[in-house]
C-alpha positions as CSV (number, residue, x, y, z in Angstrom):
1,M,62.5,-13.2,81.9
2,L,66.1,-14.0,82.4
3,E,67.4,-17.4,83.3
4,H,68.3,-18.0,87.0
5,G,69.3,-20.9,89.2
6,G,66.7,-23.3,90.6
7,R,63.7,-24.2,88.5
8,I,63.9,-27.8,89.6
9,R,60.5,-28.6,88.2
10,K,61.6,-27.4,84.7
11,A,64.7,-29.6,84.9
12,A,62.7,-32.5,86.2
13,A,60.4,-32.3,83.2
14,R,63.2,-32.1,80.7
15,Y,65.3,-34.9,82.1
16,G,62.6,-37.2,83.4
17,I,63.9,-37.2,87.0
18,P,61.4,-36.5,89.8
19,P,62.0,-33.1,91.6
20,E,62.8,-34.8,94.9
21,D,65.7,-36.8,93.4
22,W,67.6,-33.7,92.3
23,L,70.7,-32.2,93.9
24,D,70.4,-28.5,93.3
25,L,73.7,-26.7,93.2
26,S,72.5,-24.0,90.9
27,T,71.4,-21.2,93.3
28,G,74.2,-20.4,95.7
29,I,71.8,-20.7,98.6
30,S,73.2,-22.2,101.7
31,P,72.3,-25.9,102.1
32,A,72.3,-25.5,105.9
33,G,70.0,-22.5,106.3
34,W,68.8,-21.0,109.6
35,P,66.3,-23.3,111.3
36,V,63.0,-21.6,111.3
37,P,60.9,-22.4,114.4
38,P,57.1,-22.9,114.4
39,L,55.5,-19.5,113.8
40,P,52.9,-17.9,116.1
41,A,49.3,-17.9,114.7
42,E,49.1,-14.2,114.5
43,C,51.9,-14.2,111.8
44,W,49.2,-15.6,109.5
45,Q,46.3,-13.5,110.8
46,W,47.7,-10.0,111.2
47,L,48.9,-7.6,108.5
48,P,52.6,-6.9,108.7
49,E,53.6,-3.6,110.3
50,A,56.7,-1.7,111.4
51,G,57.6,-1.7,115.1
52,D,57.9,-5.5,115.4
53,G,61.7,-5.4,115.9
54,L,62.7,-6.4,112.4
55,E,64.4,-3.1,111.5
56,E,66.1,-2.8,114.8
57,A,67.5,-6.4,114.5
58,A,68.7,-5.5,110.9
59,R,70.4,-2.3,112.0
60,R,72.3,-4.2,114.7
61,Y,73.3,-7.0,112.3
62,Y,74.4,-4.7,109.4
63,G,75.9,-2.1,111.7
64,C,74.0,0.8,110.0
65,G,71.4,3.4,111.0
66,H,69.3,3.7,107.9
67,L,67.6,0.8,106.0
68,L,64.3,-0.4,104.5
69,A,62.9,-3.9,104.5
70,V,61.9,-5.1,101.1
71,A,60.5,-8.3,99.5
72,G,63.9,-9.6,98.6
73,S,66.6,-7.4,97.0
74,Q,64.9,-8.1,93.6
75,A,62.1,-5.7,94.6
76,A,64.7,-2.9,95.1
77,I,66.5,-3.9,91.9
78,Q,63.4,-3.3,89.9
79,S,62.3,-0.1,91.6
80,L,65.6,1.9,92.0
81,P,65.9,2.8,88.3
82,G,62.6,4.7,88.5
83,L,63.9,7.0,91.3
84,R,66.2,9.0,89.2
85,A,66.1,10.6,85.7
86,P,67.5,8.5,82.9
87,G,71.3,8.6,82.7
88,R,74.4,6.6,82.0
89,V,74.7,3.5,84.2
90,G,77.9,1.5,84.4
91,V,77.3,-2.2,85.3
92,L,80.0,-4.7,86.1
93,A,80.2,-7.5,83.6
94,P,79.7,-10.3,83.9
95,A,77.4,-9.9,86.9
96,Y,73.9,-10.6,88.1
97,A,72.0,-9.7,84.9
98,E,68.8,-8.5,86.5
99,H,70.5,-5.2,87.4
100,G,71.4,-4.2,83.9
101,L,67.9,-5.3,82.6
102,A,66.1,-3.2,85.2
103,W,68.0,0.0,84.5
104,A,67.6,-0.5,80.7
105,R,63.9,-1.0,81.1
106,G,63.9,2.2,83.2
107,G,65.2,4.2,80.2
108,H,68.8,4.4,81.3
109,R,71.8,3.8,79.0
110,V,73.5,0.7,80.4
111,E,77.2,0.3,79.8
112,P,78.8,-3.1,80.7
113,L,82.3,-2.5,82.2
114,A,85.1,-4.9,83.0
115,P,86.6,-4.4,86.4
116,E,89.8,-2.8,85.0
117,E,87.7,-0.2,83.1
118,I,85.7,1.2,86.0
119,S,88.0,3.8,87.4
120,A,88.8,5.4,84.0
121,E,85.1,5.5,83.0
122,L,83.7,6.6,86.4
123,D,83.5,10.3,85.7
124,R,81.3,9.7,82.7
125,L,78.7,7.7,84.8
126,D,75.6,8.8,86.7
127,V,75.4,5.4,88.4
128,L,77.9,2.6,89.0
129,L,76.4,-0.7,89.9
130,L,78.5,-3.5,91.4
131,V,77.9,-6.9,92.8
132,N,80.3,-7.5,95.7
133,P,81.5,-10.2,96.0
134,N,80.6,-10.6,92.4
135,N,78.1,-13.2,91.1
136,P,79.3,-15.3,89.4
137,T,83.0,-14.5,89.3
138,G,83.5,-14.0,93.1
139,M,85.6,-10.9,92.5
140,R,85.8,-8.5,95.5
141,F,86.2,-4.8,95.6
142,P,87.8,-3.5,98.9
143,P,85.8,-0.9,100.9
144,E,88.5,1.7,100.4
145,T,88.2,1.5,96.6
146,L,84.5,1.7,96.8
147,C,84.6,4.7,99.1
148,A,86.9,6.6,96.7
149,W,84.5,5.8,93.8
150,L,81.5,6.9,95.9
151,E,83.2,10.3,96.6
152,R,83.7,10.9,92.9
153,L,80.2,9.9,92.0
154,A,78.4,11.7,94.8
155,A,80.2,15.0,94.0
156,R,78.2,15.1,90.8
157,G,74.9,13.7,92.3
158,G,75.7,10.2,91.2
159,W,75.0,6.9,92.9
160,L,77.1,3.9,93.8
161,V,74.8,0.8,94.1
162,V,76.4,-2.2,95.7
163,D,74.6,-5.6,95.7
164,E,76.0,-7.6,98.7
165,A,73.9,-10.7,98.4
166,F,76.9,-12.9,99.0
167,M,78.6,-10.7,101.6
168,D,77.4,-12.2,104.9
169,A,80.2,-14.7,105.3
170,T,82.8,-11.8,105.1
171,P,81.1,-8.8,106.8
172,E,84.3,-7.0,107.3
173,E,84.3,-6.3,103.5
174,S,80.8,-4.8,103.5
175,M,80.0,-1.1,102.8
176,A,77.1,-1.3,105.3
177,A,79.0,0.8,107.8
178,H,79.0,3.7,105.3
179,A,75.2,3.5,104.6
180,G,73.5,6.8,105.1
181,A,76.1,8.6,103.0
182,A,74.5,10.5,100.1
183,G,74.8,8.5,96.9
184,L,75.5,5.1,98.4
185,V,72.9,2.3,98.1
186,V,73.7,-1.2,99.5
187,L,71.4,-4.2,98.9
188,R,71.3,-7.1,101.3
189,S,69.3,-10.3,101.4
190,L,68.5,-13.2,103.7
191,G,68.3,-15.6,100.8
192,K,71.8,-16.9,100.4
193,F,73.7,-17.0,103.8
194,F,70.6,-17.6,105.9
195,G,69.1,-19.9,103.4
196,L,65.8,-18.1,103.6
197,A,65.3,-17.5,99.8
198,G,61.6,-18.5,100.0
199,A,60.9,-15.9,102.7
200,R,61.7,-13.1,100.2
201,V,63.3,-10.7,102.7
202,G,65.9,-8.1,101.8
203,F,67.1,-4.7,102.9
204,V,68.1,-1.5,101.2
205,L,70.7,0.5,103.1
206,A,70.8,4.1,102.0
207,W,70.3,7.8,103.0
208,P,66.9,8.6,104.5
209,E,65.5,10.6,101.6
210,L,66.0,7.8,99.1
211,L,64.6,5.2,101.5
212,Q,61.4,7.3,101.9
213,R,61.0,7.6,98.2
214,L,61.6,3.9,97.7
215,D,59.1,3.1,100.5
216,E,56.4,5.2,98.9
217,A,57.1,3.6,95.5
218,L,56.8,0.0,96.9
219,G,53.7,0.7,98.9
220,P,52.4,-1.0,102.1
221,W,53.0,-4.6,103.3
222,T,55.9,-5.4,101.1
223,V,57.3,-8.1,103.4
224,A,54.8,-10.7,104.7
225,H,54.3,-11.1,108.5
226,P,55.7,-14.6,108.7
227,A,58.8,-13.6,106.7
228,R,59.3,-10.6,109.0
229,H,59.0,-12.7,112.1
230,A,61.5,-15.4,110.9
231,A,63.9,-12.7,109.6
232,R,64.0,-10.9,112.9
233,L,64.9,-14.0,114.8
234,A,67.5,-15.1,112.3
235,L,69.2,-11.7,112.3
236,A,69.5,-11.8,116.1
237,D,71.0,-15.3,116.3
238,E,74.6,-14.4,116.6
239,A,75.8,-17.9,117.6
240,W,74.3,-19.5,114.5
241,Q,75.7,-16.8,112.3
242,S,79.3,-17.3,113.7
243,A,79.1,-21.0,113.3
244,G,77.6,-20.7,109.9
245,R,80.4,-18.5,108.6
246,Q,83.0,-21.0,109.6
247,R,81.0,-23.9,108.2
248,L,80.5,-22.3,104.8
249,L,84.1,-21.1,104.4
250,H,85.3,-24.6,105.1
251,A,82.7,-26.2,102.7
252,S,83.7,-23.7,99.9
253,T,87.4,-24.6,100.3
254,R,86.4,-28.3,100.1
255,L,84.4,-27.7,97.0
256,A,87.2,-25.8,95.3
257,G,89.5,-28.7,96.0
258,L,87.0,-31.3,94.7
259,L,86.5,-29.5,91.5
260,A,90.2,-29.0,90.9
261,R,90.9,-32.7,91.4
262,H,88.5,-33.4,88.5
263,G,90.0,-30.9,86.1
264,L,87.6,-28.0,86.9
265,S,89.8,-25.6,88.8
266,P,87.8,-22.6,90.0
267,A,88.6,-19.2,88.6
268,G,86.8,-17.5,91.5
269,G,84.2,-18.0,94.2
270,T,82.7,-17.1,97.5
271,A,81.8,-18.9,100.7
272,L,78.6,-20.1,98.9
273,F,79.8,-21.1,95.4
274,Q,82.7,-21.8,93.1
275,W,83.0,-20.5,89.6
276,V,84.6,-22.5,86.8
277,R,85.5,-21.1,83.4
278,C,85.4,-23.9,80.7
279,E,84.7,-24.2,77.0
280,R,82.6,-27.3,77.6
281,A,80.2,-25.6,80.0
282,L,77.0,-26.6,78.2
283,A,78.1,-30.3,77.8
284,I,79.2,-30.6,81.4
285,Q,76.0,-29.0,82.7
286,D,74.0,-31.5,80.6
287,Q,76.0,-34.5,81.7
288,L,75.5,-33.6,85.4
289,A,71.8,-32.9,84.8
290,K,71.4,-36.4,83.4
291,T,72.5,-37.7,86.9
292,G,70.1,-35.3,88.7
293,I,72.6,-32.6,89.6
294,L,71.8,-29.1,88.5
295,V,74.5,-26.4,88.2
296,R,74.2,-22.9,86.8
297,R,75.7,-22.2,83.4
298,F,76.8,-18.8,82.0
299,D,77.5,-18.1,78.3
300,D,79.7,-15.0,78.4
301,P,82.2,-16.2,79.3
302,G,81.4,-19.9,79.1
303,S,81.4,-21.0,82.7
304,L,79.7,-23.0,85.5
305,R,78.8,-22.0,89.0
306,F,78.7,-24.8,91.6
307,G,76.9,-24.2,94.9
308,L,77.7,-26.2,98.0
309,P,76.5,-29.7,98.6
310,G,74.8,-30.4,101.9
311,G,75.3,-33.7,103.7
312,E,78.0,-36.3,103.0
313,K,75.7,-38.2,100.6
314,D,75.5,-35.1,98.5
315,W,79.2,-34.6,98.4
316,E,79.7,-38.3,97.4
317,R,77.1,-37.9,94.7
318,L,78.8,-34.9,93.2
319,E,82.2,-36.6,93.3
320,Q,80.9,-39.7,91.6
321,A,79.3,-37.5,88.9
322,L,82.5,-35.5,88.3
323,R,84.5,-38.8,87.9
324,R,82.2,-39.8,85.1
325,L,82.6,-36.6,83.1
326,S,83.9,-37.2,79.6
């Protein structure tokens, strides 16, 4: 299995620091997630089923007509490669590594592509897979560029798969409004912006025929009843969403400034994280971990991803740790 953010228990065992004493900045999950209310008893007693309002709430939130609820976008990432014959798949690099791994395991030829290589290589590809905004670099692809690439791919029966896990703070940049067009697959999740990673709720936005095939491949009851209930309420809470976007954008700007003041100027980022390229990534990660602060490290290129601290005590703790870096 690939390395991911989180895994506090593993870090606690390695560094001898109890799990409750860690500041986890490794995941990019909002530290101020949507406040889940007490759940009705039937959420735990009844099997999940369609018709509970979740899909309707999701269609309104994403502004699209065709979608499928899945157990987090990871479920779709692992299943999509099996829905088409093996071919040539271009994957943005660096990016969320589970995508390339899933397509390779599905028998496809995976070709890592730098952003500047995509347009020239596009007509050789059967599938182009992007994370937008990208994880971990924060790079963005404007909708007009993606629509042009989709047209070229779809003309040959190709797909454009866009993972928008970090898009919620900037919905105007989403491809969701184009969902339903043949060849376009958009992945969304409630894990990052809504802070509901433990609920494992995501959505695939695509044309109806593909959604039907994916639904059949995944089988029944893919999203648990309590998760469906909480997700429906979160997607309908427009006041919280609006306030959350402003709060996260402000915090991300604050984080970028804090890192820059301590010699770690970000090379990119989103509303939920900042990405720092540095030759001493391993040493810095280790130094921070010794103080109970976990950040995400990447090896190619050497870099660190810092998620957002929560309360003021967390901000102060991070600043003190950054001061002590040697």
